N, C-alpha and C positions, 0 to 999 in steps of 0.2 A: 504494500500500500504506500503510495507516494506521500511524503511528508508535506506539511504546510509551514512555510517560514514567513516571518515578517522581516523586511529589510527597512531599517530607518537610516537615512543618510542626510548629511548636511555638508555645507562648504561655506567658507567665508574669506573675505579679503579685507585687509586693514589698509584701506585707501581706495579700493574699487576703481581702477586696478591698483594693486599693491601686494605686499607679501600675503600669500594665500595658502590655505590648506583645507583638507576635507577629512571627514570622519564617517564611518558607517558601522552598523552593528546588525548581526543576524540573530533573530529571536525565534525560538520554537513557538509557533502560534497556539499550541495547546497548553504547554506548561508555563510559558512566559520566560523560560530559561534563555540566557544569553549563550549563543553557540559560537559566535566569532566576532571579533572586533578588528577593524583596520583603519588606519589613518596615514596621511602623508602630507608633508610640506611640498608644495608644487611650484614655488617661486612666485614671480609677479603674475597675477591674473585677476580677473574680475570675480565678483561673487558668483555669478551664474556659471562661469566656467568651472569654478571650484565645486559648485553644487553638482554639476554634471559628472565631474570626476569622482565625487563621492558616490553617486548613483552607480557608475560603472564598477567601482571597487566593491560596493556592497553586493551587486548582482553576481560578480565573479566569486565572491566569498561564499554566497549561497549555493552557487553552482558547484563549487568544489566540495561542499558538504553533501549535496544530493542533486545531481543534474536533472532528476525527474520531479523534484519538488515543485509545488505550486507556490508562487511568491506574491505576497502583498507588500508593495512598496509604500512607505509612508514618509512624506517629506513636508516641510513647511514652506517649500518653494512652490508657489502657485504656478509660476512660469514652467518649471520643469514638469510638474504633474500634468498640466494641461497640454503641453507639447508632446509628452510621451504618451498621453492618452489619445492623441490625434485630434484634439479639439482646437488647438492653436497651431498656426504655422511657425516653423523655425526659420527665422530670417538672418540671424547673426552668423557670419561665416565661421567664427570660432566654435560655435555650439553645434553646427550641423554634423561635423564628423564625430563629436562626442555623443550626440543623440543616436547616430547610426551605430556607433560602437555599443552603446547600451542596448539598443534593440537587437543586436546580433548575439548577445551573451546567451540568451535563452529563447526558446520559441515564444512568440507573442501570446499564445493561448495560455501559457503558464504564469504570466505576469499581469497583475492589475496595479493601478496607481491610485493613491488616496492622499489628499491634502490634509494636514493636521496643523493645529496652532503651534507656534514656536515653543510654548511652554511644555508641550507634549513630545518634543524632539530633543530633550536636554542631553540624553546620552550621546547621540551623534554630534551635537553641538559642542559638548565638552571634548570629544575626541578631536574635532576640527581645531579647536583652540589649543589643545595640547600640541597638535602638529605645527601650528603657526608659532607657538612659543618655542618649540624645538628649532624651527627654522631661524628664528631670531638669534638663537645661540649658535647658529652654524651647524646644527645637527639635524638628523632625521628622527621622527617619532619612534619611540621604543615601546613595544607592548609590555615589557617587564617593568617599566617605570610608570605605566598608565594608572591613573586613579579615576578614570572617567565613569566606570561602573561603581558609583559610590556605595550602593546598597550591597553589592557583592563584597566589596572591600570591608565594610563594617561587619558583615556576617563572618567573613574569614577570620577577623580579629577576635570576635566575641564567642564563636561557637566551637565546640570540640570537633576534632577530626573524626571522620567515619572509620569504621573498622575495615581491615583488609578484606577485599573481595566484595565490598558493598556495590550493588549493581549501579546505583546512580553515580557514584564516584568513578567506577570503571568506565561508564559511558562517557562521562565528561573528559576523562583522561584520553580515551580513544579519539574523541573529537579534537582534542588539543594536538594529538599526534598527526591526525589527518590534515589539520590546518598548517602543519609544518613548524610548530613551536619547538625551539631548540634552546639548550643552555639554560640561562636564567628564566627565559620566557616559559620553557617547558616546566621548570620547577615551580614557577608561579602558578601555572595552569593546574598542576597537580594539587597544590595547596588549596586553590580555589575550588577544585573539584571535590575535595573533602568537605568543604563548607557547603557545597551543593547537597551532598549526601545528608548532612546534618539537617539542612533545611527541609529536604524531602521527608525525612523521618518525623520532623516536628509537624509538618503539614498532615502526614498520615495519622499521627496520634490525635490531632485536633479533629480530623474527619471521623476517626473511629468513635468519637464520643457523640456524634450527631446521629439522629434517627432519620431514616429515609423510607419513602413508600414507593412502590412501583405500580404502574398501571398496565392496562392491556395494550398490546401493540395494535396500531391501526394503520390502514393503508395510506391515509393522509399523513398526512404526516405532520582575493583582494589584490589589487595590483601590487605596489612595492611594499606596502605596510604588511607586516606578518600578522595573520589572524591568530587569536588566542582564545582559549576557552574561558568562559566567565560563569557567573551564577545569578543572572537575573537583571533585566533591564530596569531602568529607573522607575518606570510606571508599569511595565508589563509583568513583573514578578514581585509584587509587594509582600511585606511581612504578613504573616497570618496569625490568627489566634491572639495569644497574650503578647506577641511581639509587635502588634499593631499599636500606633499611637492612641492615646486615650481619647482625644478629641479630633475627629477628622472633618468636622464641619458637616453641614447639611449635604446629603448625597443627591445626585440626580436619580430620581426614582421613576422607573418605567412601570406603569400599570399596564399589563398586557391583556388585551381583550380579543378573544377570537370572535369573529363575526357571528351573527345569528344564522340559523338554519336556512338553507336554500332547498329547492326541490331535490337536489342531488344528495344532500347530507344524510337523510335517513337510510338511503340505499348504499351508503358508504362507497360512492363512486369517486374515482380520481377527479378532482376539480381544481385545476391549477390556474396559471396565468396564460396558458396556451389554448384554453377551451372556449366555451360559449359565454363566459363571464355572466353567470346567472345572478338574478336579483334575489332578495330575501323572499321566503315563503311567508304565508300568514303567521305561521308559528315563529319564524325568524323575526318578524316585525314585533311580535308580542315579547319575545326575548329581549330585543333592543330596548323596548319601553321599560321592562323590569330592571335591566342593568342600569339604565339611565337613572331610575328612581333610587337605586342602591348607591350609586356613585354620588348623586346629589345629596343623599343623607350623610355620606361620609364627609363631603365638602373639602376634599384635599386636592383634587385634580385642578391644575392651573393651565393646562393646554391640551389640545387634542390633535393627534397626528394619525393619518390613516394611509393604508395601502390604497393605490388608485383603483383597484378593482371594485366593481359596483356593489357587491355584497358588503364590503367593508365601508365604503362611503355611506351607504344607507344606514348601517349600524352607527357609524361615527356621527352622522348628522342628527340622528335621533338623540344620542347622548349629549352632543354639543348644544343642541337647542335647549335641553333641560338645564344645562350648566351655564348657559349664556356665553358660550365660547365659539370661536371660529374653528374650522377644520383645515389643517395643513396637510397636503399630500406628500408622501415620501415614497418614490418608486422602489427604493431598496427594500420596502416591506412587503412587496407583492409575493404571492405564493410561487412555489416551484412550477416551472413549465413541465408538465408530465408528457408532453409530446404525443405519441401515438396512443398513449393510455388514457388520454383525457376522455371522461365520460364513461369509462369502463369500471366494473367492479374489480376487486383484487382477483377473484376467481376467473373472470373473463380475461384479464391481462395474463394470468398464468397459463390459461388454455391457449391463447393466441401467441404469446411471446415467452415461452417457458425458459429458454436459455437467457434471454435478455433480462427477465425478471430475476432470475437466480443471480446473475452477475450484479445487478443493481442492488440487491439485498446484501451482497457480500462486500461491496466497495463504495465509499462515498464519491469516488472519482468516476463512476460509471453513470451515464445518463440514460433515461428511457429513450427509445428511438425518436429522434427529432426533438428531444427535450433537454432538460437541464440537470446536471448532477448536483448532489448535495454539497460537494466541494465548492461548486460555483455559487450556490445559494449562500453558503457560509461566507464567502468572500464579500458578496454585496450586502448581506445582512450586517456583517461586522463593520463595513464602511458606513452604513446607515446608523448603526449604533454609535459609532465614534462621532459622527456629525451631530446627532441628537444629544449625546452626552455633553458635548461642548456647548451646544446652543441652550440647553436647559440645566446647566450646572446648578445644583442646590434647589431644584424645583421638581415638582411631580407632574409627569406628563402621561396622558393616556395614549397608548399605541394600539390602534385597531388594526389587526392583521390576521394572519392565517396560522394553520397548524405548524407548518415547517419553520417559518421565521420565529415563532414563539419558542418552539422546542430548541431551535438553534441558539437563541439568546440564553435560555436556561442552561443548555449544555455548555456553552462557552463560559458562563458565569461559574459553573461548577467545576470546570476543567475536565469534563467527562468525555469519553471517546465518542466518535461518530455513531457507533452502533447504539448508543443510548437514545438516539432519535426514535428507535422502535420500542422503547421501554417506558414511554410516557403516554398517558392518556390525556387528551385535551378535548373536552366537550364543547359543543357549539355555545357561544355566549359565555364561556367560562372566563374567570379572571385569574391571572398570575401576576407576580411582581418581582422585580429585580432592582436593587439599589446599587448605584455606582459611586464610590467615594473618590476623593481627589487624589489619593495615593495609588489608585489603580485597583484597589480591592472591590470585589463585587459580592453581594449577598442576596441569595434567593430567599424571598420572604413569603411567597405564596405560590401555589401551583394548583390549577384546575379547580378553583372555587366556584361552585354552582349554587351556593346557598340562596342567592337572590332569585333563583328561578323556581324555588319550591313554593 
């Protein structure tokens, strides 16, 4: 199964043009663990050139770890993100060859681009500044001297090393060797790997004390800088349990509402974004009225965001009218495109497409014929989550969406594997909730609440 990586990259110039450098980090999209860092002083250049060089280095570092991985690039450069996404033309002669080099590192289908605010790109920004500081001293950036991954450094100093043979430590050491760390860099990677193991054990002990319920499965559903192994991005791998700060401020809270029933819902037919786009049934409209009354009684929702599909818009407008709010549409919240299976029951799909359905159930990277894979859905839902989290920091927002996007948000918040999508039950017009804190922690607070429908 192909891995999913996040590449965060940045570049800067002290003078624009002036002494410039870049930094990039590769992060495991599931665990939040830092897998590789790279940085370099590039001499006199502009900010944009340095940013592109950081992108190229980050993509190459990710490719070296797994050439089959799907990559989500996150940068605070609107220019680079829009140009690499194909929405803006590349006019500057210095950037055209760099953009072409970036595009050639991995197949285009494996890479998506997302803009993030600068404060969420601190790890890569620190690496770039370390590279520029090294250039000012007449040196190149050294991974063994880097303190860019501040959270990993603090854990390495504070936590005991893991026992010999620990699986997490062994995996981190292997990644360090793969990335080519030698000498002091390799020794530093090994020390940090032990800290990773301690952090993993701590997370497991916290998780072991939590209770969980399961539901019934349903058919819906680097260039010259040397890469080194680390133990968690600044915001992607936050401390857990008692290690978290006491006061994190008000979180961005997503109240997740699955739309009301449509004529296809009781028959459990595949109904995604590639089908007939059905409206609510009479039962679905009654469900929307009931959930609107329940949310009005709670009085905590401050904004309403909806998938653009009709069944969600109808549900969202019923709720928003009761709350006195407008409805914002977010395309990233649309349901999976189930391709040739749209409108079929699970049994019908198995009868007509037995091999394809078996492959789809076995891998999140497999799409229904003519449809969309769960890996692709995860990429766009994650991008929508990040946009909405930034826009509604410290506020409570109702997201009216579908089975797969809700399950995906819950799965990512829990750090659960893709197969967990088939182990959650989400009823029509049910409510779930996830809170997102400023340090990157997420807390699942509610799942599949249907009390308001009784």
